[in-house]
N, C-alpha and C positions, 0 to 999 in steps of 0.2 A: 233868117237864122242861117241858112245854107250859104248865103252870100257872105255873111260875116265870117263863117267858118273858112270859106275859100280864101278870103282876104287875109285872115290870120295865118293860114297855112302858107300862102304865098309869101307873106312877110317873114315867116320863120325860115322858109326855104331860101329866100334872098339873104337873110342873115347868115344862114349856114354856108351858103356859097361864098359870101364875103369873108367869113371866118376861114373857110377852106383855103382861099387864095392866100391870105396872110399866114395862116398856120402852116401851110405846105412849104412856105419859104423858110420856115424856122427849123425844119428837120429833114432828115433824109428818108429814104424809103423804109418800109417796114422791115424788120429783121425776121429771120426764119423763126426765131423764138416767139415773136409777137404774132406771126401768122399762124403758128401752131396753136398758140393760146386762143386766138380768135376763132379758129375752127372748133376747138374743144369747147369754148365758151358758147358758141352758137348752138352746137349740138346738145349741150347741157341744158340750155334754156328751152330748147324744143322739147326735150324730154321731161324737164322739171321746171316749169316757169316759176314755181314757188320755192325753189331751192333756197336754203338759208343765206347763200351769198349772191342770189340773183340781183338784188339791188346794186351791190358793189360791182358785179360783172357788167350790168348795163351802164353804170356810171363810168366805167373804164372804156367800154366798147364804143360808145357814141362819139366822145372826143377823139379817140384813136382813129376812127373812120374819117373824121374831119381833117385830122392832122397828116395822115400818111398820104404822100403824093402818088403812090403806086397802086392803090386800090381805089377805084372810083365806082360808086354805085349810083343808081338813079333813085331819086326820091320823088315818086309820083303816087299820090293818094288814090288815084282811080282804080288801082289794082284791088284795093280792099273796100272800095265804094264808101258806104255810110259808116263803116267801122273806123276809117281814118278820121282823126280829129274828134271822135266821140269820147265822151267821158264814161260811157256805159260799159260795164262788165269786162274789165281788163283790156279794153280797146287799145290802150297805149302799149301794153306789153305785146299784144298781138301785132300791132302795126310796126313797132320798132324791130320786131323779129324779122320782118321782110328785109330790112337793111342788114341785119346780122347774118341771116341765112344766105343772102345774096353775096355778102363779103366772103363767107365760108366757101361758097361755090366757086368764087373767083380764085381763091387760094387752092382749092382742091382740083380745079379744072382750068389752069391758066390759059390753055389753048382755046377756051370758050369765053374768056373774059370780055371779048368785044361783042358776043352774041347776046343782044339785049333781051331777046325772048327767053333764052336759056337761063340767063342770070335772074331775070324777074320771075320766071317760073319757079326757080329754086327759092326765091324769097317768099312767094305766095305759098308754096308748099310748106316752108318752114313755119309761116304764120298759121297755117292750118294745123300743123302738128302741135303748136302751142295751144291753139283753140281746143283741140281734142284733149290735150292734157288738162287744161283748165276744166273742161266738162267732166272729167273723171272725178274731180274733187268738188266742183261747183256746178252741178247739173242745171241749175236755174240761170246760168250765164249764157244760155243758148241764144244765138243771133241768126235770124233767118238768112241774112246775106251770106254769112259764112257757111251755114248749112247748104245753101245753094252752090257755093264753090266746091264743097266736099262732094256733092252729088255730081257736079261736072267732072271732078277728078276721078270719081268712081266709074263714070261712063267714058273715061278717056278723052274728055272734052276740055280739060283745064288748059292745056297748051294752047289750043285754038282761041280760047277766051283771053288768055294773056296776050297772045299775038295780036288779036283785034284791038285790045286796049292800047298796046304799044304802038300800033299803027295809027290810031285815031285820037285817043285822048292824051296819051303820053308822048306823042311824037315831038321830037326836038327837046323834050324836057330832060335835063341832066344837070 
């Protein structure tokens, strides 16, 4: 099962990368208005993943990230471990938030856009905020792996965890 999941995620990633190359040739860089909307959308989804417009926001955000040539994020499932690719308890919303929060970080901190650890840490932290928001209304959606990441965050160990994954499991993936 795990092998099938990795193969599927690999194929999806390759497909997205292929789409990125062709889509980026069709349009120019993101506009200031789009970047502002992306930041607001990422923060809204972090705070309220069940917002009435959350589906529309996600449907806009993902293709936008693929199309814009000036905001590049890493898609590496290892940061969220077993949650990535899972169909369990809002895993899709939690995983995609890593991309949205990473993009918002790049917009808000352009001087750190090339700092792989900082960008992916922001993505993981955004995903954890979504997870915590989900738990407020759906307490049975608890996931042990995410609880472990929250514990690391609370101990000040999350950055080191993200850095280790970036250097070992997600090295060279972009």
